Backbone bond lengths (Angstrom), bond angles and torsions (degrees), N, CA, C in turn:
res aa  C-N    CA-C-N  psi(-1)  N-CA   C-N-CA  omega(-1)  CA-C   N-CA-C  phi
1 X - - - 1.424 - - 1.501 109.58 -
2 X 1.277 112.46 132.94 1.453 115.69 176.76 1.520 108.97 -119.63
3 X 1.264 113.68 140.79 1.467 119.36 178.88 1.511 107.81 -101.47
4 X 1.300 114.76 132.82 1.464 118.24 176.55 1.511 108.84 -110.46
5 X 1.278 112.92 138.83 1.460 119.28 178.49 1.517 107.68 -113.20
6 X 1.279 114.27 126.24 1.457 119.20 177.96 1.517 108.44 -103.89
7 X 1.289 114.29 125.60 1.457 118.55 177.86 1.516 108.11 -111.40
8 X 1.274 114.75 133.58 1.461 118.83 177.76 1.513 108.99 -110.04
9 X 1.293 113.66 147.57 1.464 118.92 178.03 1.516 108.73 -69.71
10 X 1.318 116.53 143.20 1.464 118.08 178.05 1.523 109.84 -62.03
11 X 1.287 114.86 137.82 1.465 118.69 179.59 1.514 109.46 -87.42
12 X 1.283 114.79 140.24 1.461 120.14 178.51 1.521 108.76 -74.39
13 X 1.277 115.08 138.81 1.455 119.47 177.16 1.521 107.73 -75.88
14 X 1.298 115.27 120.22 1.461 119.44 -179.41 1.528 109.82 -72.98
15 X 1.296 114.44 134.72 1.463 119.39 178.33 1.521 109.44 -72.65
16 X 1.292 116.21 144.01 1.460 120.40 179.72 1.525 109.88 -70.45
17 X 1.337 116.57 154.88 1.468 119.00 176.53 1.532 112.18 -56.03
18 X 1.315 117.07 -38.83 1.467 120.22 -179.93 1.524 110.71 -62.12
19 X 1.319 115.58 -44.09 1.470 119.09 -179.76 1.533 110.52 -65.92
20 X 1.329 116.89 -42.55 1.461 120.31 179.39 1.528 110.92 -63.17
21 X 1.316 116.79 -38.38 1.464 119.88 179.24 1.525 110.45 -70.50
22 X 1.303 117.06 -37.33 1.459 120.02 176.37 1.528 110.28 -63.78
23 X 1.325 116.88 -40.11 1.463 120.60 176.72 1.532 110.99 -65.43
24 X 1.322 116.88 -35.81 1.466 120.81 177.39 1.526 110.15 -63.81
25 X 1.321 116.69 -45.80 1.471 120.55 177.67 1.524 109.48 -60.50
26 X 1.321 116.67 -44.75 1.466 120.44 178.54 1.520 112.44 -61.28
27 X 1.325 116.46 -40.05 1.465 120.41 178.73 1.522 111.14 -65.65
28 X 1.323 117.01 -39.46 1.466 120.40 179.13 1.530 110.62 -64.61
29 X 1.322 116.09 -44.48 1.471 120.27 179.07 1.528 109.77 -65.04
30 X 1.320 117.18 -44.83 1.468 120.79 -179.69 1.532 111.02 -61.17
31 X 1.322 116.73 -41.29 1.463 119.94 179.64 1.523 110.98 -62.36
32 X 1.326 116.60 -43.16 1.469 120.46 178.73 1.526 110.63 -61.70
33 X 1.319 116.34 -43.74 1.468 120.86 -179.48 1.526 110.67 -65.89
34 X 1.312 117.35 -40.09 1.468 120.43 179.47 1.527 110.32 -63.62
35 X 1.323 117.15 -46.99 1.468 119.90 179.89 1.530 110.02 -61.33
36 X 1.330 117.32 -46.53 1.458 122.00 178.55 1.534 110.61 -59.19
37 X 1.331 116.29 -44.96 1.468 121.22 -177.37 1.523 111.88 -63.88
38 X 1.318 116.43 -43.90 1.463 120.02 179.12 1.526 110.11 -61.35
39 X 1.325 116.08 -43.28 1.471 119.99 178.97 1.524 110.83 -62.52
40 X 1.315 117.27 -44.89 1.465 120.96 179.44 1.523 110.86 -63.66
41 X 1.334 116.71 -43.45 1.468 119.97 179.36 1.528 111.66 -65.47
42 X 1.315 116.58 -27.84 1.466 120.97 178.29 1.528 111.82 -81.15
43 X 1.323 116.78 -1.82 1.457 120.26 176.50 1.516 115.42 98.47
44 X 1.327 117.99 2.66 1.465 119.66 177.07 1.529 107.45 -88.23
45 X 1.272 116.90 123.08 1.459 120.65 176.99 1.516 106.65 -91.58
46 X 1.343 115.01 101.82 1.463 121.69 -172.53 1.521 109.78 -65.73
47 X 1.337 114.75 129.96 1.451 121.78 -177.47 1.516 109.84 -131.89
48 X 1.305 114.27 154.46 1.458 121.80 175.90 1.518 108.49 -97.20
49 X 1.341 118.28 130.08 1.462 119.00 179.18 1.532 111.00 -59.07
50 X 1.292 115.98 148.44 1.458 120.95 178.03 1.521 109.50 -105.10
51 X 1.309 115.45 148.45 1.466 119.91 175.80 1.519 110.49 -107.67
52 X 1.316 116.18 -9.20 1.455 121.18 -179.56 1.513 111.61 -98.84
53 X 1.314 114.69 -156.12 1.458 120.18 -178.95 1.519 112.81 -92.12
54 X 1.326 116.81 -12.60 1.460 120.40 -178.63 1.513 112.11 -78.11
55 X 1.328 116.01 173.66 1.464 120.30 179.95 1.531 111.34 -74.66
56 X 1.318 115.77 161.86 1.461 121.41 176.02 1.529 108.96 -63.38
57 X 1.322 115.90 141.00 1.459 121.65 -177.03 1.533 110.42 -88.00
58 X 1.337 115.72 133.63 1.462 120.44 176.20 1.522 109.09 -68.63
59 X 1.327 116.39 139.53 1.459 121.23 177.58 1.522 108.47 -100.55
60 X 1.321 116.39 117.66 1.460 119.41 177.01 1.524 109.29 -94.36
61 X 1.309 116.31 170.89 1.456 120.82 -175.54 1.529 111.71 -63.76
62 X 1.305 117.97 -32.51 1.462 120.87 178.16 1.517 112.06 -61.97
63 X 1.323 115.99 -41.30 1.464 121.09 178.38 1.531 109.77 -65.02
64 X 1.322 116.82 -43.20 1.470 121.76 -179.97 1.530 109.76 -61.57
65 X 1.320 116.88 -44.78 1.469 121.52 178.75 1.521 110.32 -62.71
66 X 1.326 116.50 -49.36 1.465 120.56 -176.06 1.526 112.10 -61.49
67 X 1.318 117.08 -48.60 1.466 120.07 -176.16 1.524 111.20 -67.12
68 X 1.333 117.70 -43.50 1.464 119.09 -179.87 1.525 111.30 -67.71
69 X 1.324 117.43 -36.41 1.467 120.37 177.84 1.528 111.14 -68.70
70 X 1.326 117.48 -45.10 1.466 120.37 -179.60 1.524 111.22 -62.75
71 X 1.323 117.19 -43.97 1.465 120.13 179.64 1.534 110.50 -64.55
72 X 1.316 117.46 -42.47 1.463 120.92 -179.86 1.526 111.48 -65.88
73 X 1.320 116.62 -43.99 1.465 120.57 179.29 1.528 111.65 -67.06
74 X 1.316 116.89 -35.25 1.468 120.05 176.25 1.527 110.15 -64.43
75 X 1.322 116.62 -40.91 1.462 120.24 176.47 1.517 111.28 -62.22
76 X 1.306 116.84 -42.62 1.465 121.97 177.97 1.529 109.78 -61.59
77 X 1.317 116.22 -45.50 1.461 120.01 -179.62 1.526 112.13 -60.86
78 X 1.319 116.49 -44.43 1.461 120.04 179.07 1.525 110.31 -63.90
79 X 1.313 117.63 -43.22 1.460 120.55 179.19 1.529 110.77 -61.78
80 X 1.319 117.10 -42.75 1.463 120.55 179.38 1.533 111.30 -62.44
81 X 1.317 116.48 -41.12 1.474 119.81 177.36 1.526 111.15 -63.79
82 X 1.314 116.11 -46.01 1.460 119.49 179.89 1.528 111.27 -62.89
83 X 1.327 117.42 -39.05 1.465 120.27 178.45 1.529 111.46 -63.33
84 X 1.298 115.71 -30.38 1.461 120.17 -179.80 1.531 111.68 -75.43
85 X 1.324 116.95 -33.32 1.459 120.45 -171.19 1.524 116.19 -107.58
86 X 1.329 118.72 -11.58 1.461 118.90 -177.28 1.522 111.25 -145.00
87 X 1.302 115.93 152.70 1.465 120.55 176.99 1.525 110.89 -85.37
88 X 1.322 117.59 -9.16 1.478 121.76 -179.97 1.536 111.06 -105.95
89 X 1.293 116.29 30.66 1.464 121.11 -174.30 1.520 113.10 -56.45
90 X 1.306 116.79 -45.81 1.469 120.15 -175.25 1.529 111.24 -62.39
91 X 1.317 117.85 -45.84 1.467 121.29 -178.70 1.527 111.07 -66.60
92 X 1.314 116.50 -44.02 1.466 120.01 -179.94 1.520 109.88 -64.59
93 X 1.331 116.02 -47.53 1.459 120.30 -177.21 1.531 111.27 -62.82
94 X 1.318 117.34 -42.56 1.464 120.15 -179.14 1.525 110.45 -61.64
95 X 1.319 116.62 -42.16 1.468 120.07 178.25 1.526 110.62 -62.06
96 X 1.320 116.65 -48.05 1.464 120.73 179.70 1.527 110.50 -62.17
97 X 1.325 117.44 -42.45 1.465 121.41 -178.21 1.528 111.90 -64.56
98 X 1.316 117.35 -41.23 1.465 120.48 179.02 1.525 110.14 -66.62
99 X 1.324 117.30 -42.48 1.468 120.38 177.62 1.529 109.91 -62.08
100 X 1.321 117.17 -44.18 1.462 121.05 179.05 1.526 110.44 -61.03
101 X 1.336 117.31 -43.07 1.467 120.51 178.60 1.524 110.74 -60.58
102 X 1.319 116.76 -46.17 1.470 119.88 -179.98 1.526 111.11 -62.88
103 X 1.333 116.99 -41.22 1.469 119.94 178.07 1.529 111.35 -66.07
104 X 1.328 116.92 -34.30 1.466 120.38 -179.04 1.522 112.03 -65.18
105 X 1.315 116.66 -22.98 1.469 119.84 179.13 1.520 111.68 -68.39
106 X 1.320 117.17 -16.26 1.456 120.67 176.74 1.521 112.10 -60.60
107 X 1.329 117.47 -32.10 1.465 120.72 178.83 1.516 112.52 -59.90
108 X 1.336 117.94 -59.86 1.454 118.43 -178.96 1.525 114.15 -69.25
109 X 1.320 117.40 -23.30 1.465 119.44 -177.11 1.526 113.66 -90.58
110 X 1.324 116.95 -7.04 1.470 119.63 179.71 1.522 109.83 -108.51
111 X 1.309 115.29 -179.65 1.452 120.49 177.70 1.521 112.77 74.74
112 X 1.313 114.28 -167.97 1.459 120.41 -177.79 1.517 109.33 -148.63
113 X 1.314 115.42 175.97 1.461 120.59 176.40 1.512 115.27 95.41
114 X 1.337 118.06 5.98 1.462 120.32 177.78 1.527 109.45 -132.09
115 X 1.314 115.68 157.98 1.463 121.06 179.87 1.521 110.88 -77.23
116 X 1.309 115.39 165.78 1.467 120.98 175.94 1.523 110.08 -62.50
117 X 1.310 117.11 -39.20 1.460 121.23 177.83 1.520 111.66 -60.85
118 X 1.320 116.58 -40.42 1.458 121.74 178.33 1.533 110.01 -64.63
119 X 1.324 116.02 -42.98 1.479 119.82 178.29 1.526 110.75 -61.04
120 X 1.336 115.75 -44.41 1.461 119.78 -179.65 1.527 111.41 -63.95
121 X 1.313 116.82 -37.48 1.454 120.69 176.88 1.523 110.82 -62.80
122 X 1.317 117.48 -45.54 1.470 121.28 178.64 1.526 111.24 -63.44
123 X 1.327 116.90 -40.59 1.466 120.89 176.30 1.528 109.26 -61.40
124 X 1.327 117.48 -43.42 1.462 121.43 178.22 1.526 111.07 -58.53
125 X 1.315 117.12 -46.28 1.466 120.26 178.99 1.522 109.86 -59.51
126 X 1.324 117.66 -47.03 1.470 121.06 179.30 1.524 111.10 -58.18
127 X 1.334 116.22 -47.25 1.464 120.17 -176.78 1.528 112.21 -66.73
128 X 1.315 117.45 -39.95 1.464 120.31 -179.41 1.526 110.60 -68.46
129 X 1.326 117.20 -48.39 1.466 120.03 178.95 1.532 109.52 -61.08
130 X 1.317 116.88 -47.10 1.465 120.41 179.90 1.516 112.34 -60.12
131 X 1.316 117.12 -42.62 1.470 120.61 -179.96 1.519 111.99 -64.03
132 X 1.310 116.81 -43.41 1.467 120.26 179.07 1.523 109.93 -61.31
133 X 1.312 116.88 -45.59 1.466 121.21 -178.62 1.532 110.85 -67.21
134 X 1.320 117.33 -46.52 1.468 121.37 -176.89 1.526 111.30 -64.66
135 X 1.306 117.47 -36.83 1.466 120.49 179.36 1.536 111.51 -81.99
136 X 1.328 116.25 -41.96 1.453 120.60 -171.59 1.510 117.47 -77.95
137 X 1.319 117.63 -43.23 1.469 118.85 -174.60 1.527 113.74 -62.85
138 X 1.314 120.01 -48.24 1.468 118.60 -178.73 1.528 113.16 -66.87
139 X 1.308 117.33 -30.05 1.476 120.20 -178.97 1.518 112.87 -67.63
140 X 1.301 117.54 -19.83 1.461 120.93 -178.19 1.520 111.74 -72.38
141 X 1.310 118.31 -18.85 1.455 121.49 -179.11 1.521 109.36 -89.15
142 X 1.319 116.58 117.30 1.459 120.96 -177.08 1.518 113.08 -72.42
143 X 1.308 117.38 -20.11 1.468 119.28 -176.93 1.516 111.57 -73.14
144 X 1.349 117.68 -19.13 1.449 121.41 176.50 1.510 115.43 73.10
145 X 1.328 117.00 13.76 1.459 120.10 -179.28 1.479 111.93 -68.35
């Protein structure tokens, strides 16, 4: 008689959708802060274009964190609502998110009082944060809806 021992590889604990979405929001905020920080360290004083008669407003790291976090959390909230009410949540949410990202580019591309380099930096931040959120949030849901 021979005894056989079967050994199985330890299974990785799958992260919950909530945790994965929280990590996605964190990654989006971190990316925005990194881009802002590199620009500031390189000597570019990041500013927000103005539409009025006043000067362009300097963007500090707190503003970058707040705006990227609020936008990411709003996207998460909308996706969660759609997942609750429709079976086509992912397709609807992705369409809305892409439209929102494109509309958000109006901020850095409008107004006056900032350099072209500053505008491009703001566009980069928008695109990177938007891409992380658009790719990351829906992937956290295992149901694939």
